[in-house]
BAZA-33646 format. One line per 5 residues: number of its first residue (from 1); their letters; for each residue x, y, z of C-alpha. Coordinates in nm, 2 decimals. Layout:
NUM	A	X/Y/Z | ...
This chain:
1	XXXXX	8.53/19.55/0.93 | 8.89/19.43/0.91 | 9.15/19.57/1.14 | 9.15/19.94/1.06 | 9.45/20.17/1.05
6	XXXXX	9.21/20.45/1.11 | 9.08/20.30/1.43 | 9.43/20.20/1.54 | 9.54/20.56/1.50 | 9.25/20.68/1.72
11	XXXXX	9.35/20.42/1.98 | 9.71/20.53/1.98 | 9.60/20.90/2.00 | 9.40/20.81/2.31 | 9.67/20.60/2.47
16	XXXXX	9.93/20.88/2.44 | 9.68/21.10/2.62 | 9.65/20.84/2.90 | 9.30/20.74/2.85 | 9.22/20.41/3.03
21	XXXXX	9.22/20.09/2.83 | 8.85/20.04/2.91 | 8.77/20.39/2.77 | 8.97/20.33/2.46 | 8.80/20.00/2.39
26	XXXXX	8.46/20.16/2.45 | 8.52/20.46/2.22 | 8.66/20.24/1.95 | 8.35/20.02/1.96 | 8.11/20.31/1.92
31	XXXXX	8.32/20.48/1.65 | 8.34/20.16/1.46 | 7.96/20.10/1.50 | 7.90/20.46/1.38 | 8.10/20.40/1.06
36	XXXXX	7.94/20.07/0.99 | 7.59/20.22/1.05 | 7.67/20.46/0.77 | 7.79/20.19/0.54 | 8.16/20.25/0.60
41	XXXXX	8.17/20.62/0.50 | 8.46/20.80/0.64 | 8.37/21.03/0.94 | 8.53/21.33/0.76 | 8.26/21.29/0.49
46	XXXXX	7.98/21.31/0.76 | 7.87/21.57/1.01 | 7.59/21.65/1.26 | 7.31/21.50/1.06 | 7.47/21.16/1.04
51	XXXXX	7.55/21.17/1.41 | 7.18/21.25/1.49 | 7.07/20.96/1.27 | 7.30/20.72/1.45 | 7.21/20.83/1.80
56	XXXXX	6.83/20.82/1.71 | 6.89/20.47/1.58 | 7.04/20.37/1.92 | 6.74/20.51/2.11 | 6.46/20.40/1.88
61	XXXXX	6.57/20.07/1.72 | 6.83/19.95/1.97 | 6.64/20.09/2.27 | 6.97/20.15/2.46 | 6.97/20.31/2.80
66	XXXXX	7.04/20.68/2.83 | 7.38/20.62/2.98 | 7.48/20.40/2.68 | 7.36/20.66/2.43 | 7.56/20.92/2.62
71	XXXXX	7.88/20.71/2.60 | 7.82/20.67/2.22 | 7.78/21.05/2.19 | 8.10/21.11/2.39 | 8.29/20.87/2.17
76	XXXXX	8.18/21.04/1.85 | 8.24/21.39/2.00 | 8.59/21.28/2.08 | 8.64/21.16/1.73 | 8.54/21.49/1.57
81	XXXXX	8.65/21.74/1.83 | 8.98/21.58/1.95 | 9.10/21.34/1.68 | 8.98/21.49/1.35 | 8.99/21.85/1.49
86	XXXXX	8.67/21.90/1.31 | 8.43/22.05/1.57 | 8.10/21.86/1.58 | 7.81/22.09/1.52 | 7.44/22.05/1.45
91	XXXXX	7.39/21.72/1.64 | 7.14/21.83/1.90 | 6.81/21.71/1.76 | 6.85/21.33/1.80 | 6.59/21.12/1.98
96	XXXXX	6.72/21.08/2.34 | 6.69/20.75/2.51 | 6.46/20.75/2.81 | 6.64/20.80/3.14 | 6.48/20.62/3.43
101	XXXXX	6.58/20.76/3.76 | 6.64/20.48/4.00 | 6.73/20.50/4.37 | 7.06/20.32/4.45 | 7.05/19.99/4.64
106	XXXXX	7.19/20.05/4.98 | 7.27/19.80/5.25 | 7.22/19.88/5.62 | 7.51/19.85/5.85 | 7.41/19.51/5.97
111	XXXXX	7.40/19.38/5.62 | 7.74/19.53/5.54 | 7.89/19.35/5.84 | 7.73/19.02/5.74 | 7.86/19.06/5.39
116	XXXXX	8.21/19.13/5.49 | 8.21/18.84/5.73 | 8.10/18.61/5.45 | 8.40/18.71/5.23 | 8.71/18.49/5.28
121	XXXXX	8.96/18.65/5.50 | 9.23/18.64/5.23 | 9.01/18.86/5.01 | 8.83/19.07/5.26 | 9.05/19.38/5.23
126	XXXXX	8.96/19.48/4.88 | 8.58/19.44/4.96 | 8.64/19.64/5.28 | 8.79/19.93/5.08 | 8.49/19.94/4.85
131	XXXXX	8.27/20.02/5.15 | 8.52/20.18/5.39 | 8.66/20.42/5.13 | 8.38/20.44/4.88 | 8.60/20.32/4.60
136	XXXXX	8.48/20.22/4.26 | 8.58/19.86/4.18 | 8.83/19.97/3.91 | 8.98/20.22/4.15 | 9.04/19.95/4.41
141	XXXXX	9.21/19.70/4.18 | 9.43/19.98/4.04 | 9.57/20.09/4.38 | 9.95/20.08/4.41 | 10.14/20.03/4.73
146	XXXXX	10.26/20.40/4.71 | 9.89/20.52/4.71 | 9.84/20.42/5.08 | 9.91/20.71/5.32 | 9.93/20.56/5.66
151	XXXXX	10.02/20.88/5.83 | 9.70/21.06/5.73 | 9.48/20.75/5.70 | 9.39/20.82/5.34 | 9.42/20.67/4.99
156	XXXXX	9.53/20.85/4.68 | 9.31/20.77/4.38 | 9.48/20.87/4.05 | 9.32/20.93/3.71 | 8.98/20.82/3.82
161	XXXXX	8.66/20.89/3.62 | 8.69/21.21/3.43 | 9.08/21.20/3.47 | 9.05/21.35/3.83 | 9.26/21.27/4.13
166	XXXXX	9.12/21.26/4.48 | 9.20/21.16/4.84 | 8.96/20.93/5.02 | 8.94/20.82/5.38 | 9.11/20.50/5.51
171	XXXXX	8.96/20.32/5.81 | 9.23/20.26/6.07 | 9.07/19.91/6.12 | 9.21/19.79/5.79 | 9.57/19.92/5.83
176	XXXXX	9.70/19.58/5.97 | 9.54/19.40/5.67 | 9.71/19.65/5.43 | 10.05/19.59/5.60 | 9.99/19.21/5.55
181	XXXXX	9.89/19.27/5.19 | 10.21/19.47/5.12 | 10.42/19.18/5.26 | 10.24/18.96/5.00 | 10.32/19.21/4.73
186	XXXXX	10.68/19.22/4.85 | 10.71/18.84/4.83 | 10.58/18.84/4.47 | 10.82/19.12/4.37 | 11.12/18.93/4.52
191	XXXXX	11.02/18.62/4.33 | 10.95/18.80/4.01 | 11.28/18.98/4.02 | 11.45/18.64/3.99 | 11.29/18.61/3.64
196	XXXXX	11.52/18.77/3.38 | 11.22/18.84/3.16 | 11.02/19.03/3.42 | 10.96/19.39/3.32 | 10.80/19.51/3.63
201	XXXXX	10.45/19.66/3.69 | 10.28/19.85/3.40 | 10.32/20.22/3.41 | 10.21/20.49/3.16 | 10.49/20.57/2.91
206	XXXXX	10.54/20.92/3.04 | 10.59/20.80/3.40 | 10.81/20.51/3.30 | 11.04/20.75/3.13 | 11.02/21.00/3.42
211	XXXXX	11.09/20.74/3.68 | 11.32/20.48/3.52 | 11.34/20.16/3.73 | 11.02/20.24/3.92 | 10.85/19.94/3.75
216	XXXXX	11.04/19.71/3.98 | 11.02/19.92/4.30 | 10.78/19.81/4.57 | 10.58/20.14/4.57 | 10.47/20.10/4.21
221	XXXXX	10.35/19.75/4.24 | 9.97/19.69/4.24 | 9.84/19.65/4.59 | 9.62/19.36/4.47 | 9.84/19.17/4.23
226	XXXXX	9.73/18.89/4.00 | 9.84/18.54/4.11 | 10.03/18.49/3.78 | 10.25/18.68/3.54 | 10.12/18.77/3.20
231	XXXXX	10.23/18.93/2.88 | 10.14/19.30/2.84 | 9.92/19.31/2.53 | 10.07/19.65/2.43 | 10.44/19.57/2.47
236	XXXXX	10.45/19.19/2.49 | 10.66/19.23/2.80 | 10.62/19.00/3.11 | 10.44/19.18/3.40 | 10.23/19.11/3.70
241	XXXXX	9.90/19.30/3.65 | 9.64/19.37/3.92 | 9.35/19.12/3.99 | 9.07/19.11/3.74 | 8.76/19.32/3.82
246	XXXXX	8.54/19.02/3.76 | 8.70/18.85/4.06 | 8.57/19.12/4.29 | 8.22/19.09/4.15 | 8.22/18.71/4.20
251	XXXXX	8.35/18.75/4.56 | 8.07/19.00/4.64 | 7.79/18.79/4.47 | 7.90/18.48/4.66 | 7.93/18.66/4.99
256	XXXXX	7.58/18.82/4.95 | 7.44/18.47/4.89 | 7.61/18.32/5.20 | 7.50/18.62/5.41 | 7.14/18.57/5.30
261	XXXXX	7.10/18.92/5.17 | 6.81/18.94/4.94 | 6.89/19.28/4.78 | 7.08/19.29/4.45 | 7.44/19.34/4.57
266	XXXXX	7.72/19.46/4.35 | 8.05/19.63/4.41 | 7.87/19.96/4.35 | 7.62/19.88/4.62 | 7.90/19.91/4.88
271	XXXXX	7.99/20.25/4.73 | 7.63/20.36/4.76 | 7.62/20.23/5.12 | 7.94/20.43/5.20 | 7.78/20.75/5.08
276	XXXXX	7.45/20.70/5.25 | 7.60/20.60/5.58 | 7.83/20.91/5.57 | 7.53/21.13/5.53 | 7.34/20.94/5.81
281	XXXXX	7.64/21.01/6.04 | 7.61/21.39/5.98 | 7.87/21.44/5.70 | 7.78/21.73/5.48 | 7.70/21.66/5.11
286	XXXXX	8.00/21.85/4.98 | 8.23/21.62/5.18 | 8.06/21.32/5.05 | 8.08/21.46/4.69 | 8.46/21.50/4.73
291	XXXXX	8.50/21.15/4.87 | 8.31/21.00/4.58 | 8.48/21.21/4.32 | 8.16/21.34/4.17 | 8.20/21.65/3.95
296	XXXXX	7.85/21.77/4.01 | 7.69/21.77/4.36 | 7.36/21.69/4.19 | 7.50/21.34/4.13 | 7.56/21.31/4.51
301	XXXXX	7.22/21.44/4.60 | 7.06/21.10/4.50 | 7.17/20.97/4.83 | 6.97/21.23/5.02 | 6.66/21.07/4.86
306	XXXXX	6.76/20.73/5.01 | 6.76/20.90/5.35 | 6.41/21.05/5.30 | 6.24/20.73/5.40 | 5.86/20.70/5.35
311	XXXXX	5.82/20.92/5.05 | 6.02/21.23/5.16 | 5.97/21.16/5.53 | 5.58/21.18/5.51 | 5.42/20.97/5.79
316	XXXXX	5.17/20.73/5.66 | 4.82/20.76/5.82 | 4.82/20.38/5.86 | 5.08/20.43/6.13 | 4.82/20.62/6.34
321	XXXX	4.54/20.37/6.32 | 4.64/20.19/6.64 | 4.63/20.52/6.83 | 4.27/20.61/6.73
C-alpha cells in the first residue's frame, strides 16, 4: 500500500492526543494490516464480522502470541471507537490466541550486584535505575532532568503505559551519579546552544506552547542524551534526543555475559527483580503495584508466585530422606 492519507490522518489524530511514537507506529501497522487483509476495503465498509475474521487469522494462521493479538485488537478498537466514531460491536467471537502464563525471570541480589559491576561506570546509572527504581526501559531513557526530586528521593514518571503518571523511589546511593550526569547534560546544552540551528529538546506541542523557551532550559533536557544531534523526523528541526533503547539492551546483554549469569537477562529482568526483592523485604503488594504502575493488582501478583519457591512452598519429601 502506498503512503495513505487515511493512515496519515490517524497518525496525526493520535499525535495530537499525545500518544507515544511507538504506540502510533504499532497501531498504524495493525490498522494497515487489517485493511490489506480485507483487500483494501475501507474500514467504514466493515464491522465486527471482519474484525473477528482478522483476529482469528492472527491466532490460527499467524499463530501470534496473545499479547500481540491484544495489541491488534486495541489498534482496531481505537480506529473505530476513537477515530471513526463508529463504535465497534459484534467482535467478541474471534479465536483467541493461546496465552501461556510464564513466571518472570528474576535475579538474586548477588547476581544483580555482579551485573551492575560488569556495566561500564559511564553507563551504570541508567541500568541502576532499572533495578533501583523498577523503571521500564523506555521510562528510563525518557527521563528529563526536572523529573529527579532530590529532596524526596523520588523520580517522576510521566505519560507511562496507559497514559498514567507515577512517583517511584530513588536510591540515595545513585544521587552522586545523577549529579554527575546532570553536569554532562549541562555541558551538552551549553555546546548545543552555540549552534544557531539547535531547536532544543523535543516537547509535545501543547507543552512547547505552554512553556515557550523550555526546550533550551536545563530542566527539560533528557537525563540520558544521545551523543549526537539529529533532525526531528516530525519537524525537521535539529535536536538532541535521548539515547536509543537498543543501547540499554546491548549494555545489559554484554554485562550479563561478563558476569557469567546463565539466566536470560533483559532490561525487564531488572524490573522483575526490583518487584520481587521489594516483596521479599516486606513491602505490601499495593505499594509494589504503585511503584510498578500496574493498573490491576493481579498483574503484580505474579511476583508472589516467584516467592512461593518449591511449588507454593511445599516441602519435597526428598528433603527428608537424610533424616530417616
